[in-house]
VOPA-122389 format. One record per residue: x, y, z of N, C-alpha, C in turn. Coordinates in steps of 0.2 Angstrom, whole numbers, padded with zeros to 4 digits, always signed. Layout:
<atoms>
XYZXYZXYZ;...
</atoms>
This chain:
<atoms>
+0004-0006+0000+0000+0000+0000+0005+0006+0000;+0003+0011-0004+0007+0017-0005+0006+0022+0001;+0010+0026+0002+0010+0031+0008+0004+0035+0008;+0002+0038+0002-0004+0042+0001-0010+0038+0003;-0011+0033+0000-0017+0028+0001-0017+0026+0008;-0012+0025+0011-0011+0023+0018-0014+0029+0023;-0012+0035+0021-0014+0041+0025-0021+0042+0024;-0024+0041+0018-0031+0042+0017-0035+0036+0021;-0033+0030+0021-0036+0025+0025-0036+0026+0032;-0030+0028+0035-0030+0030+0042-0035+0035+0044;-0035+0040+0040-0040+0046+0042-0047+0044+0041;-0048+0040+0036-0055+0037+0035-0057+0033+0041;-0053+0028+0043-0055+0024+0049-0056+0028+0055;-0051+0033+0056-0052+0037+0062-0058+0041+0062;-0060+0044+0057-0066+0048+0056-0072+0043+0057;-0072+0037+0055-0078+0032+0056-0078+0031+0064;-0072+0029+0067-0072+0027+0074-0074+0033+0078;-0072+0039+0076-0074+0045+0081-0081+0048+0079;-0084+0046+0073-0090+0049+0071-0089+0056+0069;-0083+0057+0066-0082+0064+0063-0086+0065+0056;-0090+0070+0056-0094+0071+0050-0093+0078+0048;-0091+0082+0052-0091+0090+0051-0084+0092+0048;-0083+0091+0042-0076+0093+0039-0071+0088+0040;-0065+0090+0037-0059+0085+0037-0056+0084+0044;-0053+0079+0045-0050+0077+0051-0043+0080+0050;-0040+0083+0055-0033+0086+0055-0029+0081+0058;-0022+0081+0055-0017+0076+0057-0015+0077+0064;-0016+0083+0067-0013+0085+0073-0018+0085+0079;-0024+0082+0077-0030+0082+0082-0028+0076+0087;-0028+0077+0093-0027+0071+0098-0033+0066+0097;-0031+0060+0097-0036+0054+0097-0039+0054+0103;-0036+0055+0109-0039+0054+0115-0042+0060+0118;-0042+0061+0125-0045+0067+0128-0042+0073+0126;-0046+0078+0125-0044+0085+0123-0045+0085+0115;-0047+0079+0112-0047+0079+0105-0053+0075+0103;-0052+0069+0100-0058+0065+0097-0061+0061+0103;-0058+0061+0109-0060+0057+0114-0061+0050+0114;-0057+0047+0110-0057+0039+0109-0054+0036+0115;-0057+0031+0118-0055+0028+0124-0051+0022+0122;-0049+0018+0127-0044+0012+0125-0048+0007+0121;-0054+0006+0122-0058+0001+0118-0058+0004+0111;-0060+0010+0110-0060+0013+0103-0053+0013+0100;-0048+0014+0103-0041+0013+0100-0040+0006+0098;-0042+0001+0102-0041-0006+0100-0045-0007+0094;-0051-0005+0094-0055-0006+0088-0052-0003+0082;-0049+0003+0083-0046+0007+0077-0040+0003+0075;-0036+0000+0079-0030-0004+0077-0032-0010+0074;-0037-0014+0076-0040-0020+0073-0042-0018+0066;-0046-0013+0065-0049-0011+0058-0043-0009+0054;-0038-0005+0056-0032-0003+0052-0028-0009+0050;-0028-0014+0054-0024-0021+0052-0028-0024+0047;-0035-0024+0047-0039-0027+0043-0039-0024+0036;-0039-0017+0036-0039-0013+0029-0032-0013+0026;-0027-0013+0030-0020-0012+0027-0016-0018+0026;-0018-0023+0030-0014-0030+0030-0008-0029+0034;-0007-0024+0038-0001-0023+0042-0002-0026+0049;+0003-0029+0052+0002-0031+0059+0004-0025+0064;+0000-0023+0068+0001-0017+0072+0002-0018+0079;+0000-0024+0081+0001-0025+0089+0008-0027+0090;+0012-0023+0092+0019-0025+0094+0021-0020+0100;+0027-0021+0102+0029-0017+0108+0031-0010+0105;+0032-0009+0099+0033-0002+0096+0027+0003+0095;+0021+0000+0096+0015+0004+0096+0014+0007+0102;+0017+0013+0103+0017+0016+0110+0011+0022+0110;+0010+0024+0116+0005+0030+0117+0007+0036+0112;+0013+0037+0111+0015+0042+0107+0013+0041+0099;+0014+0035+0097+0012+0033+0090+0004+0033+0090;+0001+0033+0095-0007+0033+0095-0009+0040+0097;-0005+0045+0097-0008+0051+0100-0012+0056+0095;-0010+0055+0089-0013+0059+0084-0014+0055+0077;-0018+0057+0073-0018+0054+0066-0011+0054+0063;-0008+0060+0063-0002+0060+0060+0004+0056+0063;+0004+0055+0069+0009+0050+0073+0007+0043+0071;+0001+0041+0070-0001+0035+0068+0001+0033+0061;+0000+0038+0057+0002+0037+0050+0009+0036+0049;+0013+0040+0053+0020+0039+0053+0022+0033+0055;+0019+0030+0060+0021+0023+0063+0019+0018+0058;+0013+0019+0054+0012+0014+0049+0016+0014+0043;+0018+0020+0041+0023+0021+0036+0029+0017+0037;+0031+0017+0043+0038+0014+0045+0037+0006+0044;+0031+0004+0044+0030-0003+0043+0029-0005+0036;+0029-0001+0031+0028-0002+0024+0035-0005+0022;+0034-0010+0017+0040-0013+0014+0043-0008+0009;
</atoms>
């Protein structure tokens, strides 16, 4: 999966999970408190859906809170797993 398509997929999945319908999702919006308000269950569902849509394995020790802080940080983490 190319980088641009990956970013579009990540933003689409996050928007679906968070119920964002009013305008575009920003890459620097916090996923958790103070932003989209996703809790730990919603983050897990997000990870599972991204694994399903991208074919990448995301559940490892390198998937830190920092990687899950914003859409942009998550996109960068996923891009590092592309071949």
